C-alpha positions as CSV (number, residue, x, y, z in Angstrom):
1,M,35.0,78.4,-4.6
2,L,34.7,75.0,-6.6
3,K,34.6,72.2,-4.1
4,K,37.2,69.2,-4.6
5,G,35.0,66.2,-5.4
6,S,32.2,67.9,-7.1
7,K,31.3,67.2,-10.8
8,L,31.6,70.8,-11.6
9,N,34.9,71.2,-10.3
10,S,36.1,68.2,-12.7
11,I,34.2,69.8,-15.7
12,L,35.5,73.2,-15.4
13,T,39.0,72.3,-14.5
14,G,39.4,69.4,-16.8
15,S,41.0,67.3,-13.9
16,C,40.6,63.6,-13.4
17,P,37.0,62.6,-12.4
18,R,38.0,60.1,-10.0
19,C,40.7,61.8,-8.0
20,Q,40.7,65.5,-9.4
21,N,44.4,65.7,-8.4
22,E,45.4,66.1,-12.2
23,S,44.7,67.5,-15.5
24,M,43.5,65.1,-17.9
25,Y,45.1,67.0,-20.8
26,L,48.7,67.5,-21.6
27,D,48.4,71.3,-22.1
28,K,45.8,72.8,-19.7
29,N,45.5,75.9,-22.1
30,P,42.5,75.2,-24.4
31,L,43.5,78.0,-26.8
32,H,46.8,76.0,-27.8
33,F,44.9,74.5,-30.8
34,S,47.4,72.0,-31.8
35,K,47.1,70.5,-28.5
36,I,43.3,71.2,-27.7
37,L,42.5,67.4,-27.6
38,K,45.8,65.8,-26.7
39,M,45.4,63.8,-23.4
40,H,47.1,61.7,-21.0
41,E,46.5,57.9,-21.3
42,N,46.1,57.4,-17.7
43,C,45.8,59.6,-14.5
44,N,49.4,59.4,-12.8
45,H,47.7,59.7,-9.2
46,C,44.7,57.1,-9.4
47,G,45.5,55.3,-12.6
48,L,42.2,56.0,-14.3
49,K,42.3,55.3,-18.1
50,Y,40.8,58.3,-19.7
51,Q,39.9,56.4,-23.0
52,I,37.4,53.8,-21.3
53,E,36.7,52.2,-24.5
54,P,38.0,52.6,-28.2
55,S,36.5,55.7,-29.7
56,F,34.8,56.6,-26.1
57,F,34.9,60.5,-26.7
58,Y,32.7,60.2,-30.1
59,G,29.8,60.5,-27.5
60,A,31.2,63.8,-26.5
61,M,29.8,65.3,-29.8
62,Y,26.4,64.9,-28.3
63,V,27.2,67.0,-25.4
64,S,28.9,69.4,-27.6
65,Y,25.7,69.7,-29.9
66,A,23.7,70.4,-26.8
67,L,26.1,73.0,-25.3
68,N,26.2,74.8,-28.8
69,V,22.4,74.9,-28.9
70,A,22.3,76.2,-25.5
71,L,24.9,78.9,-26.2
72,S,23.0,79.7,-29.3
73,V,19.7,80.1,-27.5
74,A,21.4,82.3,-24.7
75,V,23.0,84.7,-27.4
76,F,19.7,84.9,-29.0
77,V,18.0,85.9,-26.1
78,I,20.4,88.4,-24.8
79,S,21.1,89.9,-28.3
80,F,17.4,89.8,-29.8
81,L,15.2,90.0,-27.0
82,F,17.2,92.1,-24.4
83,L,19.3,94.3,-26.6
84,S,16.8,94.7,-29.3
85,L,19.1,93.9,-32.1
86,S,18.2,93.1,-35.7
87,L,18.0,89.5,-36.8
88,K,21.1,89.9,-38.9
89,T,23.1,91.1,-36.0
90,T,21.9,88.7,-33.8
91,F,22.8,85.9,-36.3
92,I,26.3,87.5,-36.5
93,S,26.5,87.3,-32.8
94,I,25.4,83.8,-32.6
95,L,28.4,82.7,-35.0
96,A,30.9,85.0,-33.2
97,A,30.1,83.5,-29.9
98,N,30.3,79.8,-31.4
99,I,33.4,80.6,-32.9
100,V,35.3,82.4,-29.9
101,L,34.0,79.7,-27.4
102,Y,34.5,76.7,-29.7
103,P,37.9,75.5,-27.8
104,F,36.1,75.7,-24.6
105,V,33.1,73.9,-25.7
106,L,35.2,71.3,-27.0
107,R,36.9,70.4,-23.9
108,W,33.9,71.1,-21.7
109,S,31.9,68.5,-23.7
110,R,34.6,66.0,-23.0
111,N,34.9,67.0,-19.6
112,I,31.1,66.5,-19.0
113,Y,30.9,63.2,-20.9
114,I,33.6,61.4,-19.0
115,N,31.8,62.7,-15.8
116,F,28.7,60.9,-16.7
117,F,30.6,57.4,-16.5
118,V,33.2,58.2,-13.8
119,S,32.5,59.5,-10.2
120,F,34.7,61.1,-7.5
121,D,36.2,58.7,-5.1
122,E,38.8,60.3,-2.8
123,K,39.8,57.0,-1.3
124,Y,40.9,55.5,-4.6
125,K,44.5,54.8,-4.8
126,K,46.5,53.1,-7.6
Protein backbone atom coordinates (compact mmCIF):
# COMPACT_ATOMS: atom_id res chain seq x y z
CA MET A 1 0.00 0.00 0.00
CA LEU A 2 2.61 2.54 1.07
CA LYS A 3 5.53 2.46 -1.31
CA LYS A 4 9.00 2.44 0.21
CA GLY A 5 10.70 5.68 -0.68
CA SER A 6 7.64 7.87 -0.25
CA LYS A 7 7.56 10.51 2.45
CA LEU A 8 4.10 9.28 3.45
CA ASN A 9 5.55 5.83 4.20
CA SER A 10 8.20 7.34 6.46
CA ILE A 11 5.70 9.62 8.18
CA LEU A 12 3.07 6.98 8.91
CA THR A 13 5.48 4.21 9.91
CA GLY A 14 7.96 6.38 11.82
CA SER A 15 10.83 4.89 9.86
CA CYS A 16 14.15 6.54 9.05
CA PRO A 17 13.48 9.17 6.36
CA ARG A 18 16.73 8.41 4.51
CA CYS A 19 16.63 4.60 4.18
CA GLN A 20 13.21 3.65 5.62
CA ASN A 21 14.62 0.38 6.95
CA GLU A 22 14.32 1.01 10.69
CA SER A 23 11.96 2.71 13.11
CA MET A 24 13.26 5.96 14.58
CA TYR A 25 11.63 5.12 17.93
CA LEU A 26 12.80 2.67 20.60
CA ASP A 27 9.20 1.47 20.99
CA LYS A 28 7.05 1.45 17.85
CA ASN A 29 3.80 1.63 19.84
CA PRO A 30 2.83 5.28 20.49
CA LEU A 31 0.44 4.16 23.24
CA HIS A 32 3.31 3.31 25.58
CA PHE A 33 3.32 6.81 27.06
CA SER A 34 6.55 6.53 29.04
CA LYS A 35 8.47 5.80 25.81
CA ILE A 36 6.49 7.92 23.36
CA LEU A 37 9.36 10.27 22.42
CA LYS A 38 12.32 7.94 23.10
CA MET A 39 14.28 7.72 19.86
CA HIS A 40 17.39 5.98 18.63
CA GLU A 41 20.31 8.40 18.28
CA ASN A 42 21.22 7.16 14.79
CA CYS A 43 19.76 4.81 12.20
CA ASN A 44 21.54 1.45 12.45
CA HIS A 45 21.20 0.95 8.70
CA CYS A 46 22.31 4.25 7.15
CA GLY A 47 23.77 6.12 10.15
CA LEU A 48 21.46 9.16 9.93
CA LYS A 49 21.61 11.19 13.13
CA TYR A 50 17.97 11.95 13.98
CA GLN A 51 18.74 14.91 16.25
CA ILE A 52 20.19 16.91 13.34
CA GLU A 53 21.08 19.84 15.61
CA PRO A 54 20.50 20.65 19.30
CA SER A 55 16.80 21.05 20.09
CA PHE A 56 15.94 20.05 16.50
CA PHE A 57 12.50 18.66 17.30
CA TYR A 58 11.26 21.88 18.93
CA GLY A 59 10.24 22.85 15.41
CA ALA A 60 7.85 19.89 15.41
CA MET A 61 5.65 21.90 17.80
CA TYR A 62 4.55 24.04 14.87
CA VAL A 63 3.67 20.94 12.86
CA SER A 64 1.79 19.58 15.87
CA TYR A 65 -0.18 22.81 16.13
CA ALA A 66 -1.15 22.60 12.45
CA LEU A 67 -2.20 18.95 12.80
CA ASN A 68 -4.32 19.72 15.86
CA VAL A 69 -6.02 22.64 14.10
CA ALA A 70 -6.74 20.44 11.06
CA LEU A 71 -8.09 17.69 13.33
CA SER A 72 -10.28 20.16 15.23
CA VAL A 73 -11.70 21.65 12.02
CA ALA A 74 -12.42 18.17 10.63
CA VAL A 75 -14.22 17.10 13.82
CA PHE A 76 -16.17 20.37 13.84
CA VAL A 77 -17.30 19.93 10.24
CA ILE A 78 -18.32 16.32 10.80
CA SER A 79 -20.10 16.78 14.13
CA PHE A 80 -21.68 20.22 13.73
CA LEU A 81 -22.38 20.46 10.01
CA PHE A 82 -22.96 16.83 8.99
CA LEU A 83 -24.32 15.30 12.22
CA SER A 84 -26.07 18.51 13.37
CA LEU A 85 -24.90 18.12 16.96
CA SER A 86 -25.16 21.03 19.38
CA LEU A 87 -22.22 23.38 19.84
CA LYS A 88 -21.55 22.01 23.31
CA THR A 89 -21.47 18.41 22.05
CA THR A 90 -19.29 19.48 19.12
CA PHE A 91 -16.82 21.14 21.48
CA ILE A 92 -16.69 17.99 23.63
CA SER A 93 -16.14 15.92 20.47
CA ILE A 94 -13.21 18.14 19.47
CA LEU A 95 -11.64 17.79 22.93
CA ALA A 96 -12.15 14.03 22.93
CA ALA A 97 -10.61 13.63 19.47
CA ASN A 98 -7.58 15.73 20.46
CA ILE A 99 -7.05 13.75 23.66
CA VAL A 100 -7.47 10.33 22.02
CA LEU A 101 -5.23 11.14 19.05
CA TYR A 102 -2.59 13.01 21.09
CA PRO A 103 0.08 10.26 21.01
CA PHE A 104 -0.33 9.80 17.26
CA VAL A 105 -0.23 13.54 16.51
CA LEU A 106 2.86 13.88 18.69
CA ARG A 107 4.73 11.22 16.70
CA TRP A 108 3.35 12.29 13.31
CA SER A 109 4.51 15.85 13.93
CA ARG A 110 8.08 14.66 14.58
CA ASN A 111 7.94 12.38 11.55
CA ILE A 112 6.65 15.16 9.29
CA TYR A 113 9.20 17.64 10.62
CA ILE A 114 12.25 15.44 10.02
CA ASN A 115 10.93 14.60 6.54
CA PHE A 116 11.08 18.31 5.67
CA PHE A 117 14.86 18.13 5.97
CA VAL A 118 15.82 14.56 5.00
CA SER A 119 14.90 12.81 1.76
CA PHE A 120 14.87 9.14 0.84
CA ASP A 121 18.08 7.86 -0.75
CA GLU A 122 18.07 4.12 -1.51
CA LYS A 123 21.73 4.19 -2.56
CA TYR A 124 22.96 5.65 0.73
CA LYS A 125 25.11 3.22 2.73
CA LYS A 126 26.79 3.74 6.07
